Backbone as a ProteinNet text record, in pm:
[ID]
protein_1_A
[PRIMARY]
MSVGRSTGTAVTGSEDSRDARIHVDFVGGEEYAVRMRGHHVATDQPLDNGGVDRGPSPVELFVASMAACTAYYAGRYLDRHHVHREGLRVSADYRMAADRPARVERVRLDVRVPDGTPANLRQGLHAVVSHCTVHNTLRQRPEIHIDIS
[TERTIARY]
1871.8	1751.6	1633.5	1536.9	1416.9	1313.7	1279.5	1177	1087.2	961.5	872.1	738.1	650.9	515.5	422	330.4	231.9	100.6	4	-122.7	-226.9	-188.6	-283.4	-326.9	-438.7	-487.4	-439.3	-431.7	-389.6	-493.1	-446	-534	-505.1	-608.3	-589.2	-650.8	-604.9	-650.1	-784.2	-828.6	-956.9	-1002	-1109.1	-1162.1	-1080.3	-995.9	-914.6	-803.7	-794.5	-695.5	-551.6	-533.9	-399.5	-350.7	-440.2	-406	-360	-267	-219.6	-181.5	-167.2	-131.3	-20.4	72.9	182.1	174.3	189.8	189.8	331.2	372.3	501.9	475.2	515	489.2	620.2	625.5	740.6	756.5	879.5	909.1	986.2	1092.8	1175.9	1308.3	1371.5	1497.6	1477.3	1547.6	1530.6	1467.5	1410.1	1352.6	1204.1	1163.9	1024.8	986.3	860.7	807.4	726.6	761	692.5	607.4	477.7	386.6	317.7	317.9	248.3	207.7	84.8	31.5	63.6	62.3	88.9	236.9	323.8	467.6	509	620.6	673.5	825.7	877.5	1021.3	1056	1163.3	1211.3	1311.7	1298	1398.7	1462.2	1587.3	1660.8	1772.6	1845.1	1961.6	2086.8	2195.5	2321.4	2366.7	2457.2	2508.7	2563.9	2636.5	2698.3	2598.5	2470.9	2368.3	2259.5	2294.8	2203.3	2112	2118.4	2034	2107.7	2042	2105.9	2120.4	2093.9	2118.6	2039.4	1910.6	1824.6	1763.6	1790.2	1737.7	1800.3	1769.8	1822.7	1763	1835.2	1782.3	1680.6	1594.9	1501.9	1573.2	1688.5	1762.8	1811.9	1859.7	1901.7	1784.2	1666.9	1548.4	1511.8	1528.1	1501.1	1591.4	1721.4	1815.1	1789.5	1760.2	1729.9	1606.5	1508.4	1388.7	1424.1	1517.6	1563.1	1630.6	1719	1791.1	1695.3	1601.7	1507.8	1414.5	1370.3	1283.9	1360.2	1485.6	1570.5	1586.8	1610.9	1627.2	1499.2	1385.3	1256.8	1238.4	1259.6	1243.4	1344.8	1467.5	1569.2	1528	1479.9	1436.9	1323.5	1228.4	1115.3	1162.9	1254.5	1310.9	1382.7	1463.1	1535.2	1437.2	1332	1230.1	1169.7	1134.3	1073.3	1166.8	1297.3	1395.6	1454.8	1387.9	1424.3	1567.1	1605.9	1735.9	1707.6	1773.3	1749.3	1797.8	1737	1771.6	1884.6	1921.6	2027	2155.2	2203.5	2323.1	2292.3	2164.3	2127.1	2149.8	2218.3	2242.7	2244.5	2181.7	2188.5	2253.9	2360.7	2428.4	2408.4	2395.7	2373.4	2477.4	2539.4	2627.2	2560.1	2565.7	2504.8	2591	2569.7	2642	2540.5	2560	2476.5	2532.7	2447.1	2490.7	2563.4	2662.4	2740	2669.5	2579.8	2511.1	2367.2	2294.2	2154.5	2065	1948.1	1888.4	1949.7	1934.7	1985.1	1915.3	1993.2	1936	2042.2	1996	2085.9	2124.3	2253.2	2302.8	2322.3	2363.3	2394.9	2370.2	2317.4	2299.5	2358.6	2437.3	2491.3	2445.9	2377.4	2328.7	2411.9	2453.7	2530	2446.8	2403.3	2323	2416.8	2434.1	2517.1	2424	2440.5	2353.2	2409.7	2324.3	2370.4	2470.4	2560.3	2652.8	2572.3	2621.8	2555.2	2447.9	2424.9	2326.3	2379.1	2302.9	2350.1	2377.5	2488.7	2529.8	2425.2	2353.1	2254.9	2133.5	2120.9	2008.5	2041	2166	2206.3	2147.5	2142.3	2086.9	1938.9	1864.3	1723	1704.1	1789	1782.3	1806.1	1904.1	1932.8	1811.7	1747.8	1630	1516.8	1496.4	1387.6	1413.8	1532.3	1558	1566.7	1597	1603.1	1465	1362.4	1225.9	1141.9	1205.9	1127.7	1039.8	943.6	847	913.4	1014	1081	1155.7	1226	1295.7	1196.1	1087.1	985.9	930	911.2	857.8	954.3	1083.9	1182.5	1191	1171.1	1178.2	1052.8	938.9	812.4	761.5	809.4	784.9	638.4	611.2	471.5	430.7	302	251.1	270.9	321.8	341.1	263.8	170.5	90.7	117.6	142.5	164.3	56.6	-21.9	-126	-79.2	-99	-67.3	-200.2	-219.3	-348.8	-326.7
1070.5	1039.1	1088.3	1004	1043.8	1092.1	1217.5	1274.9	1356.9	1352.3	1431.4	1449	1509.1	1532.5	1473.6	1390.6	1333.8	1408.2	1373.1	1444.8	1374.3	1269	1195.4	1273.9	1232.9	1297.5	1222.5	1294.7	1232.7	1129.9	1019.1	913.9	897.7	905.9	886	754.2	702.6	573.5	577.8	695.3	706.1	851.1	878.8	1015.2	1103.4	1046.8	1122.5	1193.8	1324.4	1401.7	1368.6	1293.9	1253.3	1130.8	1064.8	944.3	981.5	906.5	927.6	793.2	789	664.8	691.3	598.6	599.8	468.9	474.7	353.5	328.5	202.7	162.7	49.7	71.3	-25.5	-73	-201	-261.3	-202.8	-165.5	-113.8	-218.5	-271.1	-370.8	-382.1	-497.5	-517.2	-496.6	-401.1	-365.4	-227.1	-175.7	-40.7	-43.4	52.4	70	215.7	241.2	376.9	405.6	511.4	552.8	674.7	667.4	777.4	823.3	955.7	1012.9	1155.9	1191.9	1327.4	1388.8	1310.6	1361.9	1368.6	1325.6	1322.2	1179	1164.4	1029.6	1032.9	923.8	906	764.2	749.6	616.2	571.6	449.4	391.3	274.5	251	142	104.1	3.9	-36.5	6.1	29.4	59.9	-59.3	-33.5	-139.2	-256.6	-227.5	-335.4	-413.4	-373.6	-445.7	-498.1	-513.7	-575.8	-481.8	-353.5	-259.1	-193.9	-95.8	-18.5	127.9	157.8	289.7	401.3	376.7	478.7	573	549.2	635.5	594.9	668.9	634.4	502.9	437	315.2	355.3	262.4	293.8	338.6	279.9	320.6	464.5	499.7	638.8	734.5	695.6	779.9	793.2	686.7	690.5	793.1	784.8	879.8	1020.1	1030.3	1160.4	1223.1	1140.7	1195.5	1254.8	1193.3	1250.4	1384.5	1391.5	1515.2	1623.9	1587.7	1686.3	1738.4	1651.6	1692.7	1787.8	1753.4	1839.5	1976.3	1978	2104.4	2187.7	2122.3	2192.8	2258.7	2183.4	2237.9	2348.2	2330.9	2434.9	2561.8	2546.5	2662.1	2737.3	2665	2729.6	2802.6	2741.7	2806.2	2935.3	2927.9	3047.6	3156.8	3119.8	3217.2	3286.8	3208.3	3265.9	3365.1	3346.2	3434.6	3533.4	3548.3	3647.7	3630.7	3504.4	3471.7	3407.5	3456.1	3402.4	3256.8	3181.9	3039.9	3017.6	3117.9	3103	3051.9	2937.8	2876.7	2764.9	2749.2	2638.2	2507.6	2416.8	2285	2180.8	2068	1953	1839.5	1785.7	1670.2	1551.3	1434.6	1312.8	1208.2	1151	1035.6	921	802.7	689.1	566	470.9	343.9	231.4	131.2	12	-79.4	-151.6	-247.3	-363.1	-416.4	-529	-662.4	-665	-789.8	-785.1	-889.3	-900.3	-863.7	-812	-789.6	-668.1	-663.9	-551.4	-423.8	-319.3	-194.7	-85	36.8	149.6	149.7	148.5	143.1	282.2	378.1	510.7	614.9	727.9	842.4	963.5	1039.2	1164.6	1275.5	1373.2	1487.1	1609.8	1682.2	1805.3	1919.3	2009.1	2123.8	2243.2	2288.4	2406	2525.8	2617.6	2734.7	2844.2	2932.3	3041.6	3131.8	3191.1	3289.2	3398.5	3442.6	3550	3504.3	3373	3323.3	3350.1	3421.3	3451.5	3324.5	3323.6	3207.6	3170.5	3269.7	3240.7	3163.5	3144.8	3068.2	2920.3	2883.7	2746	2642.5	2670.9	2574.6	2549.4	2655.8	2640.7	2567.8	2598.4	2530.4	2380.6	2344.8	2202.9	2134.1	2198.5	2139.6	2119.3	2216.3	2207.6	2097.2	2094.6	1995.6	1854.2	1841.3	1708.6	1647.8	1726.6	1678.7	1696.6	1681	1685	1559.7	1560	1450.6	1315.1	1310.5	1182.6	1133.8	1222.6	1182.3	1133.6	1207.3	1165.8	1028	999.7	870	757.5	782.9	681	658.3	763.2	751.3	686.3	713.9	653.4	569.9	448.8	361.4	352.9	365.1	352.1	205.5	183.3	48.4	19.2	-96.6	-135.6	-264.4	-260.9	-377.9	-406.8	-531.6	-569.2	-668.2	-630.8	-717.5	-769.8	-897.7	-959.3	-983.4	-920.3	-937	-983.4
-2763.8	-2689.7	-2769.9	-2789.4	-2860.8	-2761.2	-2770.9	-2685.8	-2775.7	-2752.9	-2834.6	-2770.5	-2845.7	-2799.3	-2903.4	-2857.7	-2949.3	-2931.8	-3011.6	-3007	-2920.9	-2851.8	-2768.9	-2646.6	-2589.2	-2468.7	-2347.3	-2237	-2112	-2070.1	-2020.1	-1970.9	-1823.2	-1743.5	-1600.7	-1560.4	-1447.8	-1401.4	-1332.4	-1287.7	-1219.7	-1222.8	-1153.7	-1147.5	-1053.1	-971	-876.7	-953.6	-939.5	-1015.2	-974	-866.2	-824.9	-901.9	-970.8	-1045.9	-1186	-1238.9	-1375.3	-1434.7	-1565.7	-1632.3	-1731.9	-1739.3	-1836	-1911.8	-2044.3	-2126.9	-2178.1	-2178	-2233	-2331.6	-2458	-2564.2	-2625.4	-2655.4	-2721.9	-2861.1	-2897.9	-3031.9	-3110.3	-3052.9	-3119.6	-3046.8	-3055.2	-2983.7	-2835.1	-2777.5	-2636	-2620.9	-2729.7	-2729.4	-2694.3	-2613.3	-2573.1	-2588.5	-2621.7	-2631.6	-2506.5	-2438.8	-2316.7	-2350.5	-2317	-2345.6	-2218	-2198.3	-2084.2	-2115.1	-2083.5	-2101.8	-2237.4	-2342.8	-2475.2	-2510.4	-2421.3	-2447.2	-2477.3	-2546.7	-2566.3	-2554.6	-2498.8	-2477.6	-2520.9	-2594.7	-2631.3	-2526	-2479.4	-2391.5	-2464.1	-2433.5	-2495	-2398.3	-2433.3	-2356.3	-2431.5	-2358.8	-2426.6	-2511.6	-2603.9	-2691.9	-2612.8	-2504.2	-2426.2	-2341.4	-2348.5	-2274.5	-2368.5	-2496.5	-2591.9	-2668.4	-2641.7	-2712.8	-2828.1	-2888.1	-2995.2	-2954.1	-2827.9	-2768	-2835.3	-2863.1	-2924	-2821.7	-2696.7	-2590.7	-2459.1	-2354.9	-2223.6	-2173.9	-2087.3	-2025.5	-1918.5	-1877.9	-1770.5	-1642.1	-1612.4	-1493	-1508.4	-1627.1	-1650.1	-1634.7	-1682.6	-1665.2	-1518.6	-1442.6	-1299.1	-1230.8	-1256.4	-1195.9	-1249.6	-1379	-1438.4	-1374.1	-1337.4	-1273	-1136.8	-1066.7	-939.5	-963.4	-1063.3	-1092.9	-1141.9	-1228.9	-1282.1	-1173.3	-1085.3	-975.1	-882.9	-855.6	-772.7	-838.7	-969.6	-1041.9	-1036	-1053.2	-1046.7	-910.3	-803.7	-669.2	-642	-688.9	-671.6	-744.8	-866.9	-944.6	-878.3	-827.8	-758.7	-633.6	-560.6	-440.6	-479.1	-583.4	-627.5	-670.2	-740.8	-779.7	-658.5	-558.1	-437.4	-369.1	-388.1	-325.2	-425.2	-538.5	-640.5	-691.7	-710.4	-768.9	-904.4	-1009.9	-1143.8	-1151.7	-1242.2	-1257.8	-1356.8	-1433.4	-1534.5	-1469.4	-1516.9	-1459	-1360.8	-1322.4	-1233.6	-1308.7	-1245.5	-1305	-1194.2	-1222.1	-1132.5	-1210.1	-1155.6	-1215.3	-1123.2	-1182.3	-1104.1	-1140.6	-1040	-1056	-982	-1040.5	-971.4	-988.8	-899.6	-902.2	-890.1	-974	-966.6	-858.6	-791	-689.2	-756.3	-688.1	-741.4	-715.8	-616.3	-581.8	-632	-604.9	-645.8	-529.4	-552.6	-683	-752.5	-885.6	-963.8	-915.8	-888	-837.9	-838.8	-825.6	-806.4	-659.3	-634.2	-496.6	-436.2	-520.3	-467.9	-576.4	-533.8	-622.8	-552.2	-624.4	-571.7	-664.5	-608.5	-684.8	-649.1	-748.7	-729.4	-785.5	-697.9	-738	-751.4	-873.7	-899.1	-908.2	-814.3	-811	-901.1	-948.2	-1033.4	-960.9	-1038	-982	-913.3	-799.6	-726.9	-630.9	-620.1	-524.2	-383.1	-300.7	-165.5	-85	-12.1	66.8	171	222.7	327.8	276.5	144.6	89.3	73.3	84.1	52.8	147.6	276.1	371.4	342.8	318.6	285.2	153.2	56.2	-72.8	-55.7	25	50	111.5	207.2	272.4	172.1	84.3	-13.1	-114.8	-173.9	-278.7	-223.1	-95.8	-33.7	-14.1	-38	-19.4	-145.3	-261.1	-384.4	-389.7	-476.8	-484.8	-508.7	-594.7	-622.4	-498.5	-431	-308.6	-203.2	-186.4	-88.9	-121.2	-249.3	-290.9	-256.8	-272.4	-238.8	-87.5	-11.7	134.3	192.7	131.4	175.7	59.3	53.5	-61.4	-99.4	-228	-272.6	-274.8	-268.3	-292.5	-440.1	-471.3	-611.6	-634.1	-727.3	-762.9	-909.2	-942.6	-1081.5	-1120.9	-1222.9	-1276	-1411	-1436.4	-1566.1	-1636.1	-1752.7	-1823.4	-1965.7
[MASK]
+++++++++++++++++++++++++++++++++++++++++++++++++++++++++++++++++++++++++++++++++++++++++++++++++++++++++++++++++++++++++++++++++++++++++++++++++++++

């Protein structure tokens, strides 16, 4: 996976600090360069889907964003309860739908807490990670507008 940091400045869509912009540019074949806040990620398709596998697919990034958001929220929860994050891991399994439209049908996230995490924190941890920003966005669908220019 190609991930890096470029020297560009963040570009926002408006004066509202809640707005942000991500750019995706064609590289070649099925590869695209994704740029946001000075970071860049290469996306591609697997070999069996016409790509050369130079990076994760957009669907993998989508599922990864759910797992990473869950890990972030879990880590913050553990910090608030004075539990170290060493050993925290979130794994994601997903299944694509067999019918149309093409979409992710199911995602299962497994949050592995560090050794020594008190059992009485698990219920609260589950509640917190179930409401990370990515999960909330999926539950309360955003408005999506596509402009062709």
